[in-house]
C-alpha positions in Angstrom: 69.1 24.0 143.8 67.2 25.2 146.9 67.0 29.0 147.3 66.0 30.5 150.6 65.4 34.2 151.4 65.6 35.1 155.1 64.3 38.5 156.2 67.0 40.2 158.3 64.5 42.1 160.4 62.1 39.4 161.5 63.7 36.1 160.5 60.8 35.1 158.2 61.9 32.7 155.4 60.6 31.9 151.9 62.1 28.9 150.1 61.8 27.7 146.5 63.6 25.2 144.1 65.1 26.3 140.8 63.8 25.0 137.5 65.9 23.0 135.1 67.5 26.2 133.8 68.5 27.3 137.3 65.9 30.0 137.4 63.9 30.9 140.4 61.3 33.4 141.7 60.8 34.3 145.3 57.5 36.0 145.6 55.7 37.5 147.4 58.3 39.0 149.7 57.7 41.9 152.1 60.0 44.9 151.5 63.2 44.8 153.5 66.7 43.3 153.6 67.2 39.6 153.0 70.0 37.1 153.0 69.6 34.8 150.0 71.1 31.3 150.3 71.5 28.8 147.5 72.3 25.1 148.2 72.6 22.1 145.9 73.9 18.6 146.5 77.6 18.4 145.5 78.1 22.2 145.4 79.2 24.8 147.9 76.6 26.7 149.8 76.4 30.4 148.5 75.0 33.3 150.5 74.3 36.8 149.3 73.8 39.1 152.3 71.7 42.3 152.6 69.7 42.0 149.4 67.2 44.8 149.4 63.6 44.1 148.3 61.5 47.2 147.4 57.8 47.6 146.6 57.0 47.3 142.9 60.4 46.2 141.7 62.0 43.0 140.5 65.6 42.1 141.3 67.7 39.8 139.2 70.4 37.9 141.1 72.9 35.5 139.5 74.7 32.8 141.5 77.6 30.6 140.4 77.8 27.4 142.3 81.2 25.7 142.6 81.8 22.0 143.2 82.0 21.2 146.9 85.2 20.5 148.6 85.4 20.1 152.3 82.3 21.9 153.6 83.0 25.3 151.9 80.7 28.3 152.5 80.9 31.3 150.2 79.5 34.6 151.4 78.8 37.4 148.8 78.4 40.9 150.1 77.6 44.0 148.0 75.7 47.2 147.8 72.0 47.4 147.1 71.4 47.3 143.4 74.8 45.8 142.7 74.9 43.1 140.0 76.5 39.8 141.1 77.8 37.5 138.4 
């Protein structure tokens, strides 16, 4: 899957591809709020909005991709520090 973090303040993007286990690491990122997008062929696009990145911390974000139907987009919103499963 392709994972992209977009900084909400300045629009800067950082993109990576997951490994065979679906794991990814987006670093280095400047502190701030990001929208994290996950896309893979044959699956729905998933977005987690307003993910907060702080100095000296590591965040763990879990995404569940669902088989694509007719151009579905799933948007996940939550509070900073919330666990998404």
